[in-house]
C-alpha positions in Angstrom: -22.5 35.4 57.9 -24.1 32.4 59.3 -24.0 28.5 57.9 -20.4 29.1 56.6 -18.0 26.2 56.9 -14.4 26.0 58.1 -12.7 24.9 54.7 -10.5 26.4 52.1 -13.4 27.8 50.2 -15.5 28.9 53.4 -12.4 31.6 54.3 -12.0 32.3 50.9 -16.5 33.2 50.8 -15.6 34.7 53.5 -13.1 37.2 52.6 -14.5 37.8 50.0 -18.0 39.3 51.9 -15.2 41.2 54.1 -13.9 42.5 50.5 -17.4 43.7 49.4 -18.2 45.5 53.1 -14.9 46.9 52.8 -15.8 48.3 49.1 -12.2 46.8 48.1 -12.6 46.2 44.1 -8.7 45.2 44.5 -8.9 43.2 46.8 -12.1 41.6 45.4 -9.9 41.2 42.1 -6.8 39.8 43.6 -9.8 36.5 44.2 -10.3 36.1 40.7 -7.7 35.0 37.2 -6.7 38.1 35.3 -9.0 35.8 31.9 -11.6 35.8 34.9 -15.0 35.3 33.0 -18.6 36.4 35.1 -21.9 36.2 34.5 -24.3 38.2 36.3 -28.7 37.6 36.1 -28.9 40.1 38.1 -31.2 42.3 35.7 -32.6 39.2 34.5 -30.9 39.1 31.1 -26.9 37.4 30.9 -24.6 40.4 31.8 -21.0 38.9 30.6 -18.3 40.7 32.5 -14.5 39.2 31.5 -11.3 39.9 32.5 -10.5 42.8 35.7 -11.5 45.9 33.6 -14.7 44.3 33.1 -15.2 42.9 37.0 -14.0 46.3 38.2 -16.7 47.4 36.2 -19.2 44.9 38.2 -18.2 45.5 41.1 -18.6 49.3 41.1 -21.6 48.0 42.2 -20.9 47.1 45.7 -20.0 51.1 46.6 -23.4 52.0 47.0 -23.7 48.8 49.5 -23.7 50.2 53.3 -25.0 46.7 55.2 -25.4 43.2 54.0 -25.8 40.0 55.9 -25.5 36.7 54.6 -27.4 33.2 55.6 -26.0 29.9 53.4 -29.1 27.8 52.4 -26.9 25.6 50.4 -23.6 24.9 50.6 -21.5 22.3 48.0 -17.8 22.3 47.4 -15.0 19.9 45.7 -11.2 19.5 45.3 -10.3 18.4 41.4 -11.6 20.4 40.2 -12.0 22.9 42.4 -15.8 24.4 42.8 -18.0 26.0 44.9 -21.8 26.1 45.0 -23.4 28.2 47.4 -27.6 29.7 47.6 -27.6 32.8 49.9 -30.3 34.7 51.6 -29.1 38.4 51.1 -30.0 41.4 53.2 -28.6 45.0 52.0 -29.3 48.4 52.8 -28.3 50.6 49.9 -29.7 54.5 49.8 -31.3 53.4 52.6 -33.3 51.1 51.7 -32.9 47.7 53.0 -33.3 44.5 50.2 -34.1 41.0 50.6 -32.3 38.6 48.1 -31.4 35.0 47.8 -28.7 34.5 45.5 -27.3 31.6 43.7 -23.4 31.4 43.4 -21.2 29.4 41.7 -17.0 29.9 41.3 -15.1 27.8 39.4 -11.0 28.0 40.6 -7.8 27.0 39.6 -5.0 27.8 41.2 -6.7 29.3 44.1 -8.0 32.1 41.2 -12.2 32.0 40.3 -12.1 31.0 36.6 -15.7 31.4 36.0 -18.1 32.6 39.0 -21.6 32.1 38.2 -23.5 35.3 39.9 -27.0 34.3 40.1 -30.7 36.5 41.5 -33.5 33.5 42.3 -35.4 36.1 44.6 -35.6 40.0 43.3 -35.8 42.8 45.5 -38.9 42.8 44.3 -40.3 39.5 45.4 -40.1 38.3 42.4 -38.3 34.9 41.6 -36.3 33.9 38.8 
């Protein structure tokens, strides 16, 4: 993990990535409000996941990750309201194949929990750009 600041949200992001690497879905869910919504562009069309049950379904995808390296290209955060906007260069291995992508993630938090998560992919593994 490169480029993560030493802030409260930086620590939460590091924990988020560590939970992904540990394949700890329950740990990830604990970072989200019970009524959270995650909007994903990973499939090139919007997918919506609402609440812990649907988030749990979405997070099943982490079970195939064998390796993950992130480098922050952009980091912006605010305190009131608590928000995070990042652009990440990602390298991961899934099924023995290495993939390189760029993500643009944004979080909105309430009481220390993610209530809205925009999980955007800006460059897909095939090299195409969103």
